[in-house]
TORBA-127727 format. One record per residue (C-alpha): residue in one letter; x, y, z. Coordinates in steps of 0.1 Angstrom, whole numbers, plus 5000, padded with zeros to 4 digits. Example, Ala and Ser with C-alpha at 12.3 -4.5 7.8 and 13.67 -1.06 7.14 Angstrom:
A512349555078
S513749895071
END
This chain:
M120249181586
M120549001617
E118148751636
F118048701673
R116148451694
L116248511732
S115148221748
G114448081784
S111648031808
G108648241814
G109548501842
Q113048561829
G112148891813
L113148761780
I110248921762
L111049271778
A114749191765
G113649131729
I111449441731
I114549671744
L116949511718
A114049621690
E113949951703
A117549991706
A117849931671
I115250161663
G116950461685
D120150361662
D118050431629
K117650071619
E114649861610
A113249601636
V110349351645
Q110149181676
S107748881682
Q107248641711
S106148331722
Y105548151755
G103947831768
P100747821786
E102147811821
A103848181814
R105948171847
G108147871845
G107147751806
S109347801777
S109548161765
K111148311733
S111248651719
E112748711686
V114049021667
I115149091635
I117549401627
S118349541596
E119649841577
E116749771549
P113349731552
I112149411567
Q110349161542
Y109448881565
P108848941603
K109648621614
V113048451624
I113648151605
N117248091611
P118748271640
D122048451635
F122148481675
V120848271702
L120448341738
A119548021758
M118848091796
T117947761802
Q118547401790
E115147311780
A115447661760
L118347561742
N117247201735
K113747361720
Y115147681704
G118647611698
G118547371668
D117847611638
L121147871646
K122747921615
E126047711609
D128148021617
G125948161642
V126748261680
L125148101707
L125248261743
V124348031773
D123448131810
S126147861825
T123947871858
F121147661839
V122847551807
K125047241813
E125247081783
V126147231749
P126546981719
D129747031702
T127647121667
F127847461678
R130547661666
H130747971681
V129547951720
Y129848201748
S129148071783
V128348321807
P127148271846
I124548551838
T121948441865
K124548371890
I126048751881
A122948891886
K122348751924
E125748781935
Q126549121917
L122949301921
G121149091949
R118648991923
E118048751895
L115748961877
F118349161864
A119648841845
N117748961811
I119449321811
I122949131819
A122348911787
L121449221766
G124549391776
S126549041764
V124149041734
A125249371723
K128949341730
L129149001710
T127149131678
R127449511678
A123949521663
V123049801684
S124850091701
S125650091737
G124050441739
A121050341722
L120550021744
E120950201775
R118450431766
A116150171755
V116550001790
L116050341812
A112850371790
R111450061803
V112549981835
P110650051867
K111650401882
G114150331911
T116050071893
E117950291867
E121350271881
A121149891888
N120049821854
K122950031841
L125249811862
A123349511849
L124549631810
E127849681824
L128149361842
G126649201805
F129249421784
S132249321806
S131548951808
I132348881774
K135748861762
L136548891729
END
C-alpha cells in the first residue's frame, strides 16, 4: 500500500492530478481511494489531494503518514509535509519551494512549473508534469495506465500537449 499527498495552492490542478492518479491505479487493476481538501479561497489557498493505492482492499480511506508528498509551493510543504514517513519521498517544485528542511531524507527538486511554462507555454500543465515525475519515482502506476487516465480527463484538443507534459515529468527525474 502507498499513501500519496499532492499539495500546493488552489488553481494548480492538484485535485485533478489526484483523481487521475487514482484512476490510473484502477486501470492497473489496483485498489485506490482519493480524497481532497482546499481552503475556502479555492484559487490561491492551500490545496491537497490524497490517494491511497493498494494491491489489497483498502480498510481506511484517509492518508495518515504518506509515503510520498508532492509540494508545489512552500506553504504546501510547510503545512502538509511534516508527517511524511521517515523513509518517504518528497518531490518539490523548485520554482516555488526554496527551503526544504534537512529532516527529509529522500528529496527530489524539479522546477515543475518552470518546465511547464518554458516547454509547453503554460503553467497549467504543471500538474501533469508532476504526475509523470510521481509515476517515475514511485512506480505505483504504469506509464500506460497513467497516460490513458490523463487523456480521459483533459480537455479535447490538449491531448498531445498533455502527453508531452507526462514525458517531461518522466524525464525530469534522474534515478
